[in-house]
N, C-alpha and C positions, 0 to 999 in steps of 0.2 A: 550435430554441433555440441560442443562441450559447454556446460554452464559453470565449469570449475574455474576457468580463467576469466577474471574480470574484463580483460581486453577483448573477449569474444562475445560478450553480452550485449544485446541491443537494448540500451537504456539511455537516459537523458544525458548521462556524462559524455557519451560519444557525441551527441548533438551539440553540447555545450563547447566541445573542443574543436569543432569545425572552424569556427572563426569567432574568437572570444570578443571581438569588437562589434559583431553584428547584433542587432536587436533581437533576432530569433534565438541565437546562442545565449545571449544574456538572460533572456526569458527562461530558457531551459535550465540554466544554472541556478536562477532563483527558485525556480520550482523545486529543484532537487535539494538545494542547500536549506531552504526553509523547512522542508519536510523530508528527512532522509528516506522515508518509505517509498516516496516517489522516484528518488534516484537509485534506490536498490532494485526496484521492480523492473525486470526485463519486459521489453514491449515488442510484440511481433504482429505482423500483418495478419488481419482476419481473412477468412475464406468467403465472406460475403461483403456486400457494400457497407452495411452498418451493423454487422453482427458476425457471429461465429457459430457454426454448428459442427458438433463433434461427438464422440463417444467416450464414455467412461468404463473402465473395467469394473465389473461386479464380482467376478470370480476368476481365480487363476487356474491355468491347467495343472494337473497333477500326473506324475509318472506312475506306471505300474511295475511290479516285479513279477517276472515270469520264470518259468522252468526252461531249460535249454531246449531250443527247437520249437517252443510254443509261439503262436501268433499273439498279436495284441491290437487293441483298438487305438485310434487316434484320440488324443485328448482334445478338449476345446476350452475356449475362454468365453465367458458371457459378458455382454455389453449392454449399456444403457445409453440411449441418445440424449442429447442436451443442446440447448441454444442459449448463447450469451449475447447481449446487446451492447452496442457502443453508444454512449451518451455524449451529447454535444454540449460541453461546457463553454459558456460565453460571457464576456464582460466588455464594457466599453468605458474608455477613459475620455471624458470631456473636460477640458481645462480652458475656462474662459480666457479669451485673448487679453482682456484687461489685466487679469491677474499675472500673466506673464509679462506684459508690457512694462509693468512697474518694478519688475525683478532686476537686481543688479547683474545676476548671472542667469539668464533665461534658460540656457541649456541645462545648467545643473538643477534648477528648480524643476524642469520638466522631467529630467531623469530621475529625480527623487520621488516625484508624484507617481511616475510609471512604476517605480520599484515597489512602492506601497501597495499600488494596485495588484501588482504581480504577486507579492507575498500574500495578499488576501485571497487571490485566485488559487495559489498553491494550497493554502489552508482549507479552501472550499472543496477542492478535489480530493485532498487527503481525507478530510472529514466524510466525504461520500464514500470513499474507499472503505473506510471502517463502518460508518453508520448509516450509509444510503439505503433507500428502500424504493422498490418499484411500485408500491401500493398507490401513490399518487399519479403516477405516469408510467405507461409501459416502456417508455423511452429512457427511463432511468434504471441502471443496473442495480441489483442487490449488492450491498456491501457485505464484508465478512461477518459483521455483527448479526445480520439477518440469517446467514448460513450456519453460523456457529453460536448458538444462544443458550442452550439449556445443558447444564451439568448432567451426566448420566450416572446415577448412583450404582448401577449394576456392574459398572466396569466393562460391560459389553457395548463397545461404541458402534453406532451405525449412523448413516446420513439421514435417517428419518427424523423429521421434526427438528432438525438442526441441532442434534445432540452429539454429532461426530466430533471427537477431539476436544471436548469441552471439560475441563477439570475444575473441581470445586475446592476453594480454599475456606469455605465455611463462614465467610463474612456475612454480616447482616446489615440491615438498614439501607440508607440511600447515599452512603458515603464510601462505596467500594469502587474499585477499578479493575481492569483487566490487563494481563501481560499476554502479548501475542507472539507466537512462534511461527515463522512462515518459510517454507522451502521454495524459493523462487526457481522456476524452470519452465521451459516451453510446454512439457507434457505434464506439469503439475499445477502451479498457480502463476499466472503472468498477466500483464496488461496486453490489450489488443488495440490496434489502430486500423484505420481504413487501408485497404489494398493500395499498393503503389504509391505510398506516401512517404517520402524520404525523410520527413520532419516528425515522424512518429505522431501525426495528428495535430501537432502544435503549429499555430499560426499567430503572427503579430503583424498588424498592418497599420501603417501610418496613413490616415485618410485626409490629413491637411485641415484647412479651415472648413468648418461646417456650421450651418445654422442649427441652434437647438432651443428648446423651450426652458427659460430660466424660471427661478422660483416665484417670480411675480407673473408667471404665465405669458411673458413677453418674449419675443425672439432675441436671441443673442448670438454672438459669434464665438466659437471655441476651436481649439485644436484637438482633434479626435483620433484616438488610437483604439483599434479593435483587437481583443484578445480572444483566442479560441483554442480548445483542445478537445479533439474527438477521441474519446478513450473508453475502453471497456474493461471489465475484470473477468478473466477466464479461469475458472476453477475445473481443471480436468481430473484432478485426483483429490479427494476429500482428506486423504491421510496426510496431505502436505501442509496442513495448518493445525495448530493447536492453540486453544484459548484457556488460559488459567483465570477463571472468573471468581467473583466474590472475594477479592483481595482487599483487606481493610487498608484504607489510605494512610492511617496513623503509622508513623515510622516506628513507634514503640511496639507496634503489633507485629513487626516484621521479624520472624526468627528463622531458624534453620528449616522449619517445616515448609516454608515458602520455597525456598531454594531446592529442597528435596523434590517438591512438586514440579518445579521447572525442569530439573534433571530427569524425572520420570517421563514427562512429556517429550522432552528432547530425545530420549532414547527410544521412543516409539515410532520415530520417523524411519522411513525406508529409503534405501538408496544412499548414495555418496554425495549428492549435491549439498552444498552448504545451507545451514538453517540460520535465519536472521531473527533477532529478538527486538520487539518494539514495546515501549512502556511509556507511562505518564512522567511528568516532571518529578513528582515525589519519589517514584520508584526509582528513577534514575539518580536522584540525589542519594537514596539509600545505597545503590550500587556503587556510586562514586565514593562513598564513605568506606564501603567494603573493600574498594580497590586499595585503600591505604592499609587496611588491617588484614586482608586475606590475600592468598596467592591465586585463587580461582577467578578473580575479577582484575583485569588489567588493561592497559592501553597499548595499542599497536597501530601500524599504518597499513594493514592489509585490508584496504577497502578501496572502492573506485576512485575516491578523490586523493588517496595517498596521504591523508591527514590522520592525526591521532584520533582514534575512536575507541571507546570503552568496549570491552568484550567480557562475556561471562562464559568461561570455559572456551568452547570453540565458536561461540555465536557473537557476531558483531551486534551492538546494541544501538538502537535509534530512538531518540525522544520524539514523541508524537503528541502535540498538544490536542489533536483530535481524539485522543484516548481519554475519555471522561474520568474524573475523580469523584464524580457524583452519580455513578450507576446505582440503580436500585438492585439489591441482591436478588438472585433468582434461586429458588430451591431446587435441589437436585430431583430429576424425574425418576 
């Protein structure tokens, strides 16, 4: 399957287009619109009930040059097995019946409350995608920040200790941020969902009237909605992601050195699949300013939603509030 054409990618945009009026489709749309990284990420069925087991290439085969008539040996690839888990994200919306009863437009009020919960849900999933850790629970998958954490001063990048594809911008203190470049594809980096789930692991269910415990520890009646997303992160190829770390947040400190580093990281990707760029609000603001002054930052509609989206060279850019602007700088190893 080709990952070049947005129309053939399994992502939330497809789910949202099934029926724009259904609660499930609206939930998928809120998830992806609130955090573009969730809408850009292709999602594929796992090969286990709540996880995925696969292999990563550790070395590529190489050919040999022979004399005419000589024999030759077969080359081989080396592999390393890995396992990814699917985490079960859940939330519950309990709206007291009395709160709705006094509203002039009950349906609109309920819709707004649900939307705010869904936006918070989206932010929580995106935050785990970048910053999540399995330390507290084996049912939580490790986010990209755990896998890509330490700049490698030797320029010889390897997956050991999370130093593959991490570039150092030299910032110091606890007011730095990161820029992420991700090459989404089934055999590179993608989301995974349970097998045979046509909704990519997403569920929203109206439970109707339910009893619940109010703040005064007494029972009350509410209208309940359950939200759930069974989702995992599968990194099949460590070369498919790059992190530019220790970026000073101050706009005044951003010069051509940063953009040279971004271009260096971009050009180290392999394959023809598109690369996506994600950054914090301040970095996006700087890029927006550059779009007025420079020719290498511009807007176009080549994205799943068909809306104007900022691009740096050939990379669509997404703003992610889950990318912190108060990261503590990490020295290169």
